[in-house]
Wavefront OBJ file of the C-alpha trace (Angstrom):
o trace
v 92.516 85.611 106.701
v 90.017 88.209 105.536
v 88.000 88.586 102.376
v 85.251 90.802 100.946
v 83.065 89.912 97.949
v 81.807 93.433 97.217
v 78.370 95.028 97.099
v 75.290 93.309 95.685
v 74.646 94.188 92.030
v 71.921 94.284 89.372
v 72.843 93.316 85.779
v 71.262 92.266 82.491
v 71.606 88.609 81.474
v 73.568 89.656 78.384
v 76.141 91.580 80.460
v 79.195 90.403 82.320
v 80.043 91.771 85.755
v 83.528 92.784 86.949
v 83.877 91.708 90.582
v 85.781 93.765 93.135
v 86.665 91.200 95.780
v 89.534 91.617 98.226
v 91.641 89.388 100.461
v 93.906 90.175 103.387
v 95.496 88.930 106.574
v 97.273 85.608 106.065
v 95.276 84.744 102.918
v 97.413 84.133 99.833
v 94.804 82.795 97.378
v 91.034 83.001 96.798
v 88.440 81.091 94.805
v 85.090 82.380 93.506
v 82.084 80.040 93.299
v 78.483 80.609 92.166
v 75.095 79.253 93.185
v 74.133 79.528 89.509
v 75.504 78.193 86.250
v 77.423 81.255 85.024
v 81.170 81.299 84.519
v 84.178 83.258 85.764
v 86.972 84.298 83.404
v 89.442 83.468 86.225
v 87.883 82.292 89.495
v 91.239 82.553 91.280
v 91.581 86.371 91.186
v 89.667 88.925 93.278
v 88.808 90.999 90.167
v 87.289 88.147 88.152
v 84.554 88.755 85.558
v 81.301 86.808 85.968
v 79.154 85.978 82.929
v 75.593 84.896 83.789
v 73.570 82.337 81.859
v 69.901 82.196 80.857
v 69.432 79.846 83.805
v 70.817 82.524 86.163
v 68.259 84.988 84.758
v 65.406 82.507 85.199
v 66.428 82.043 88.844
v 66.378 85.844 89.254
v 69.570 86.071 91.289
v 72.706 84.122 92.156
v 75.093 84.275 95.087
v 78.779 84.636 94.301
v 81.046 83.494 97.128
v 84.721 84.330 97.599
v 86.715 81.979 99.850
v 90.342 82.303 100.921
v 92.802 79.503 101.398
v 93.523 78.149 104.895
v 96.347 80.218 106.376
v 99.391 78.487 107.841
v 98.345 79.360 111.398
v 95.395 78.316 113.530
v 93.006 80.819 111.924
v 90.311 79.507 109.533
v 89.725 80.438 105.915
v 87.477 83.454 105.340
v 84.333 83.520 103.169
v 82.057 86.322 101.976
v 79.229 86.461 99.468
v 77.386 88.908 97.275
v 74.100 88.623 95.373
v 73.836 89.444 91.683
v 70.281 89.976 90.479
v 70.103 89.013 86.799
v 67.326 90.668 84.770
v 66.004 88.870 81.686
v 66.896 90.654 78.449
v 64.299 91.820 75.925
v 64.253 89.682 72.785
v 62.623 90.213 69.388
v 62.973 88.333 66.110
v 61.716 89.843 62.853
v 61.783 86.570 60.898
v 63.803 85.599 57.830
v 64.552 87.648 54.732
v 61.979 87.105 52.006
v 60.705 88.307 48.637
v 57.446 89.412 47.071
v 56.198 90.507 43.693
v 55.502 94.211 43.120
v 51.887 95.098 43.782
v 51.602 92.621 46.673
v 51.752 93.136 50.426
v 53.833 91.181 52.934
v 52.485 89.709 56.200
v 55.194 89.746 58.857
v 55.755 87.031 61.467
v 57.770 88.602 64.272
v 58.225 87.179 67.758
v 58.787 88.832 71.114
v 60.097 87.383 74.393
v 62.223 87.850 77.462
v 61.368 91.071 79.280
v 59.879 92.716 76.160
v 56.179 93.437 76.581
v 55.530 95.473 73.414
v 57.212 96.009 70.062
v 56.916 98.257 67.021
v 57.691 97.809 63.307
v 59.495 100.590 61.417
v 61.017 100.728 57.944
v 64.088 102.217 56.340
v 61.924 102.560 53.239
v 58.741 104.549 52.810
v 56.034 101.869 52.750
v 53.306 101.529 55.355
v 52.133 99.031 57.983
v 48.458 98.336 58.657
v 49.254 98.037 62.409
v 52.919 98.644 63.309
v 52.368 97.434 66.903
v 51.268 93.960 65.727
v 53.821 91.156 65.381
v 51.896 90.067 62.259
v 51.536 93.499 60.673
v 50.972 93.741 56.921
v 53.546 95.849 55.036
v 52.621 97.650 51.804
v 55.700 98.675 49.784
v 55.818 102.207 48.423
v 56.781 103.123 44.836
v 60.211 104.080 46.249
v 60.605 100.617 47.824
v 59.646 99.017 44.500
v 62.110 101.113 42.479
v 64.942 100.357 44.951
v 64.108 96.647 44.806
v 63.962 96.052 48.570
v 62.720 97.297 51.919
v 64.348 96.799 55.322
v 61.832 96.373 58.139
v 62.885 96.659 61.792
v 61.136 95.186 64.830
v 62.083 97.023 68.069
v 61.034 96.028 71.586
v 60.064 98.373 74.373
v 62.822 99.357 76.839
v 62.215 97.199 79.922
v 62.760 98.569 83.427
v 66.183 97.856 84.881
v 69.581 97.496 83.247
v 68.529 95.633 80.094
v 68.165 97.714 76.913
v 65.559 97.449 74.166
v 66.233 94.868 71.446
v 65.785 95.112 67.687
v 66.033 92.834 64.678
v 65.585 93.499 60.965
v 64.344 91.695 57.892
v 64.942 92.574 54.242
v 62.085 92.085 51.792
v 63.223 91.871 48.153
v 60.646 93.304 45.770
v 60.650 91.654 42.363
v 59.213 93.544 39.374
v 56.284 92.025 37.553
v 57.311 90.584 34.185
v 55.939 92.438 31.184
v 55.781 91.503 27.538
v 54.565 93.206 24.370
v 54.080 91.349 21.076
v 53.877 94.581 19.087
v 51.105 96.082 16.967
v 48.718 94.047 14.854
v 49.838 93.933 11.264
l 1 2 3 4 5 6 7 8 9 10 11 12 13 14 15 16 17 18 19 20 21 22 23 24 25 26 27 28 29 30 31 32 33 34 35 36 37 38 39 40 41 42 43 44 45 46 47 48 49 50 51 52 53 54 55 56 57 58 59 60 61 62 63 64 65 66 67 68 69 70 71 72 73 74 75 76 77 78 79 80 81 82 83 84 85 86 87 88 89 90 91 92 93 94 95 96 97 98 99 100 101 102 103 104 105 106 107 108 109 110 111 112 113 114 115 116 117 118 119 120 121 122 123 124 125 126 127 128 129 130 131 132 133 134 135 136 137 138 139 140 141 142 143 144 145 146 147 148 149 150 151 152 153 154 155 156 157 158 159 160 161 162 163 164 165 166 167 168 169 170 171 172 173 174 175 176 177 178 179 180 181 182 183 184 185 186 187
């Protein structure tokens, strides 16, 4: 029996990996196993897909092993392994949607984690941030934001080295108009 697990690979924790194992000789079946906690879509086929977990990423890498069945002759089963390095994904959270009264500012409460080391606030509106690189930036709505009744603010992480992309998350701030009243002229 012969088997080959494939070349070592580097992936992002949020990505699955299509394996390219092979078997030959007297082998008729194979089984994939992992040193981590990820899962296979079908561990009994050479071209299985492996999905890593957060635990796999925290370990840094896992070994995937392909093992053949025992052939019907005196030859032993064959085993081969490959290493998948699992990079931690960037993660940002902009907070929950909220509201404010016109004329006020809004203090944001974003969070950043994973492989993200910096982040930046942007807006689909035209208001301004006192410090767009701060997770707790203060947003001042523009007259255009006020007339449209809302502003969408986006927190985007840096693009970490390796296969993991940048991450982004958005929050919508509803802008309520100040109530006005007029009793009329004195009479």
